[in-house]
N, C-alpha and C positions, 0 to 999 in steps of 0.2 A: 471387463476392461479398465484398466488404471489411466488416467489421463494426468500431465501435470503441464504449468505452462508459467512463464516467466514475465512481468510487467515492464515494457507496456503492453498492452493486447490492443485491438485496432476494432472499432465499427466502421460500416460502409453509411454515411448520411446520405440521406435525398430530401426533399422536400416537405414530407411528412413524417420525419424521423429517421430511422435508421434501416437497411434493408434486411428484408428476411426471407425465408426458402419454406413451401409448401411442399409436405411431403404428403403424397394422395394414395401411396400404399395399403392404407391400414382401414379400418372401417369408417375413421373419423381423420376428417384431414388434420395435419401438423404444421402448425406454424414455429419454425426456429429463426430467431435473430442470429444472423452470422455476426462470428466472431473471429477475425485470423489474431495469431501469435506472430504473423511477421510483417513488415507492413508492405511487401513488395506484393504479398499475395493479395490483401488490401486493393491496391492498386489494379492488378490485375483482375480482381472479380468486378470492379468499377468502369473498367473499363470492357468488359464483357457485358455489363449489364445496361453502358452506357448512361453512367452519372457523374456527373459533373462534381467538381472538387477535389475532395482527398480524404484519407482516411483518418478516422477521428479514434485517438491514443486514449486509453484511460489507463492510468499510471499505477494503481495501486487497488489492491482488494477493496476498501473502501469505495473508490468511486466506482467498481466495479457494482458492489451490492446497492449503491445509490440508483446504479441505472437497472439492474434488475428489477428493485422495487418499484420503478415508475413504469414498468412493461403494464400495456392494457392487450386485453382479450379482443386478438384471440390468438396474440403471442407466448406459449406456454413451453417453449422450450430453447434450447440454444444449440445451433452447430457450430463447433470449432473446425475450422482450416476445412471447409467445404470444397469439393471438384465437382459442382451439380452437374448433371445432365439431361433431360428431356424427362425422363423417367427415375432419377433418383438423385438424393444430395451430396451422398459419397462424402459424408463429414469426417474426419479423422475421430472424431466422439461427438455425442448428442448427449444432453441432459435436461432435465426439467426444471424450470426457474426455480420450485420448490425447492429439488435435490441442492441445487448450485447454493442453497440461500442458507439451507439446515444444516449441511453436511460440508461444504468446499467453502463457505467463506463467511469464518465465523464474526458474529457482531461484537466485536470490543468495545468497549469504554477510552481506550486511548488516546491523553490529547494529541496525537500527531499520526501522522501517515507513516508506514514503513516503507522500507527498512530507515531506520537511525541509525546513529553514528557514534561510537563513545572512542575514545583515543589512547591508544598503547603508550605509555612512556617507560622509560628505565625503573622508576621506582611506582610500578600501580599505573593508573587513568589519571588523565588531565583533568584537574578539579579548580575550583576557583574557593575563594572566603566569603561566604556569606554570611548573611545576619539574620538572626529572628525577630519576631516582634518582640522576642523580650531581651532583644541587644545582644545576645548571643554569639558567638561566631561559632562557624560551625563550615565542614569540608563540604561543596557540592559539586557532585558530578559534574561535568559537562555533558549534555548529551545534543547532536547535532541533528538537525531533520533534514540534511543532504551532505553529502561530500564534500563539495563546495562552500559549506558552512563553516566545516571542521578543517579545510585547508587553509578558509581566509583568515580563523582565528589562529592557527599556528603560524602561520606568516604574520599576522598583525603581532603577535607576543614574544617573536624569535625564538619560537623552540621545534622540537621533532617531536614527532611519534608516528605512529602507525593506527591505519582505522580499522576497529573493528565491526563489523555491520550485522547491525540487529535485526533481522530479516522478518521477525512476526512476533505476535503476543505471549506467545509461549514459551521462545529466548530470552526476550525481554525481563520475564518475570524469573525465570531461572537465572541470568547472569544481575540482575538488581537485587535479587535474594542473598547470591552470595556476598554483595557487597555491602548489606544492610548493617551488619555489625559495624564496619569501620566508617563509613559514609555516610552521613543523615538525611542529604538530600540529594534534586537535581537542579541544576540550573539547565535551561534551555536555549540552547543558541546563546551561549555567552558569547561576547565580543570586548576588543579592547577598544575603549573610552577613552580619550586623555591620557593614556598613560593607565589606566586603570581596569580590571577585570569585571564587566558589567553584564546583567543578565534581568531582564526585564520580567519572567517569570522563573518561579523558584519553587519547587513544590516537596516537599518531604517523601521518603522513599517509602515510610509507612501507610503516610496519605494514598502515594500511588499505587500501592498492591494493595491496597485494601478498596480503595474507590474508584480507581480507575484502570488498571492494570487486569480489568475483569471480564469476562465475557457477560452480555445482555440477552435477557432470553428469548430464541427466536418468536 
């Protein structure tokens, strides 16, 4: 069975961590972390279990991976969107933590969480003029870590454009590789400061593709 989800996803917090369910139907009990793909289901389950507070949102694959890596025995599995009864978890999908980490949540070295955004304009994509250590001017593609930052940049720059959402490592590598012959660098979250285009972080596309936009061995 295949199963997919969009972020944010939701956990059910309690005073000892996050709620899980125990499946007693096999030879050994299986403890599964509850993960809800919709906030309303999380609220309903918290009410069912008499848990105080509100579901906690995980907003990116990286946050989900960090959480899974922090889990301790006996929790070894994840139950997505369960509908528990006295005798069954009735999850939409269950997977082991190890399977999720190795097959569904690749551990990449990207310097940002996904999605990220580029801004398409009439003549390509929004860029700023950047300067290298050798004082050579170069075009740096604007990459924004949220839609709000991209929209703020367009507003302050008095420019128009449409947002291109890059949702994962593979899409970003394909996109930047296609631009590598024309654009030398990437400016992360550029802003307008004193009428000038500025950025605190600027990386060469070749450096990004060889050192950061790669998968780390699990």
